[in-house]
N, C-alpha and C positions, 0 to 999 in steps of 0.2 A: 503496500498500500503506501501511495507518496503522501508528502506532509497535511496534502489539502482531505484526503481522505481518510489519513488517521484524524484532525480534526474535524472532520464532520461524524465521525461516527460517533464523536464524544458530546456532541449537541443535543440537548434537553427538548425533548417537545416546551412551547413558550407559547405565552398568547401573545406578547407583543416583544421582537427579538429586533436589537442590536446588534449590526455590526460596526465597530469602530475601526476606522485609516481600514477600509474594505476592500482593498484594493482591485481585481477585477469582477469581485462580486460572487465567485460561485461558493461562497458557506451559503449564502443568502439565496443562492439559488436552488441549492438542497435544501433546504427547509420550507423555501416556498414551493418547491416542486411535489415533494412529498409529506405536503401539509401538516407540518413541523409547525407550523404557527399561523397567526390568525393578521396579523403587518408584521414587516419590517422594514426597519430603519437600513440604512446605509450612509454613514457616515466617513467624511474626511476632511483636513481642515483643509484641503484646496479643493478650489471649483473645474479646475481642470484633471486632478488626478480620478476624484470623482466620476468625472466622465465615462471612463472605463467602465464600473459598474452597471450604469445607467445604458449604456449599450447593448451589456450582456440580459440586463431584467427591463428593458424598455417597456414588453406588454406588461409585466408586474406593474412598472410604474403606472401607465395609464388605466391600470385597473384599478387602482388606488393601494394595492396589496403591496405595495413597495415605494416608501417616501424617502428621497434623498435627502439628505442636511448636508450643507454649507458650513461645518460646528468644528470646534475645538475639542473631540472628546467624544462628553455625554451630554457637555449642557445647551445641546441644541434639542433635545431628545428629552421630555417633560421626564416620563418612566416608563420603562420595559420590567421585563423578568428573568428577562435571560439577555446577558451581553457577550460577545465575543470579540476579543481585543486580541491580535496575532500579529506577528512581526516587527514588533516594536523591542525596546530596549523594556529592563526590569523597571528602569526608574522611572522612564514615559506613560508607562500602566500604573504605576503608582500614582504619578502627576494627576493622570487624568481622574483615578477613580477618589483622590481625595481631593481634587475643585469640583467633583460633583457629589455623584450617591456611589453606592457598591448595590446592584442589582441583586433580588433575590439566589439567582443561580449566576454560574460563570464561568466562561472558556477559555482562558490564557495561555497565549502562549507567546510568553517573552525570549528575545534571543541572546538575552545578556543579562545576567544579575538576578534571577532566579531566585537568590537568597532571598534579597528584599522583598520581592513579590509574597512568596513567604509569611514574611512575617509580619508586612501589612498587613494583608486578610486575617492571619489571627490574631493579628491587635484589633479590628474591626470586628469580630464576633464569627468569623468565617469556617466553617468546617470543611475541609478540604476529601474530596472521595478519591479523587486519582490525579497521583503528582510520578512522571513518570517523564526515560530520555528516550525517544526516540531517533532512527537515522532516516534521510533518505537527503545521498549525498551528502550531507553532511550532522550534525549533531543537532534534534532540536528537544525545548524541556516543554510538556505541556500539564496544564495545572486547570482542573475542573471542580467544585464545589459550591456550595450553598451556602447563606448565611441562616444561621441556628443559633438557638437559644440555649443549645448544649456549648455550640463553642468549640473550642477543638486546642488540641497542645502538640509539641513537637521538642522535642530533644533539639541538641544541636546540630548534630552529628543529620537525621532528618532536615535540617533548613536550611543546612550547607544544600546536600544531595538530595533530597526527593522521601520521600517515606516508602513509595513502591519499589526507587529502586533500591532501599538498603534490603526492606525484606522478600521481594523475591526480583532480584537484580537479572536482568533481559540482558540477551548477548548485545543488542546497542550499547546497552548503559556502559555493560564491561567492557565493550572497546573503545567505550568514551573515556574511561578508566584507564585505560593502558595508555590511551593517545598523550595525556595529560602528564601523567607522569613521567613520559619521553621529552615532552616539552618541556618540563622541570627539570629532567637531568640534563640535556643542553644546556639551562639558564643553571645552572649549579657549575657548569664548567667554566663559565666567565670569570678571568681572573680578577676585574678590578669591579668588586661589591663590598655593600655596605653590610657591617655584622647584623644588621637587623635584619636584613632584607634577606640573605642570605638561612637567617632562621626560620624565617616565615615560608621562606620554601621549602625546605626543610621539614618543616609540621604540616605542610600541603602533603609533601611526596610520602610521607611518612603516611598521613590517612588515606591515601590510595593507595599507599602498600596493603594498609591493614582489610580495605576491603576485597582488593585482588588474594589473601590468603584466607579471609575468608569465605569466599569464593572457590578455592580454586575445585576444578574439574568442571564447573559451571560452563565453561564454553569452549 
């Protein structure tokens, strides 16, 4: 399965669905064509970028089932019960949700700084249902969950690496661990490096080694 297929497979049924930074609009197309939502918003901060999704979904837009909005994040979308934010940095995702609201259910695919997204969600009383790494040419993280009265709690290691990755590591996650460890090995060979930086890299490398040792034979 490709990246878009994996994201779509984790989208829950919604009354009002919002695809923030929707790119070509493929995920919204999936939601509408499979009757997984009544109404869908497609949004982007750039009107020119939004035109890509409007062209794909011109029929649904004409019918009023899909509503294009040029806005920053969710600021132009009064309410939705499921939000998708994919292909942005973790800090940008946190900024979008901090500046607006956290819908009842969410699917997030940060390109980096995933730990910051996890911490933000749990601080806001969210419960994370899926949290894993997958591969489609390169490595991606996906987080799906919901706002819950019970909330959720993570260990420090789960914040760093994702709960599902640690509880049931996939081949994709273990390949990511090996790739990251190889990068750290190369960086540690650099002769000129501050002692603090070297110790930080060694700690990261140690954590990756612990994961590999615990999953030996899984790959």
